[in-house]
C-alpha positions, 0 to 999 in steps of 0.5 A: 432035920438033917443037913450037911456042912462044908466038910460033908459031915451029916448033922442033925438039927433040932429046936430045943425048949430053951435058948442055947448060948455060948455052946462050944459047938457053935463057936467051932462050926463056922455057921453051918446052920446059917447056910443050910436052911432057906429061912428063919421064922421071925416074930413081928418084934424080931422082924422090926429089930432086924429091919432096924439093924439093916437086914435086906433079906426080910420076908413080910407076910400078911399071914404072920409068918415073917422070915429072914431069908438065909438061903446061901448064907445069912447076911449076918454071918461073917467069917463063920460067926454071927454078927448079931449073936446077942440080938439073934432071933428066938429060932436061932437061939434055940437051934442046936445040932449034933453029928449023926 
């Protein structure tokens, strides 16, 4: 998948097999991926945790594909940083992007 961040630099995003923590690119990007997608899929435990943390943009589904809606920016993004970094969903932990 590809997306454009605010500076119109084309990025290529991918889900890795393992989580990525404290990567320098994530500290410098300003949360481009947190604004570039419609939603993040959640497991039931992730859904419950985010609900307990006050998430207001959760999508519950009877078919099991719960989501956090991040279209137009994730509600947990503040000043370009993830405010729930240690508790972020697995999809967010595994997401990585690079310049095309």
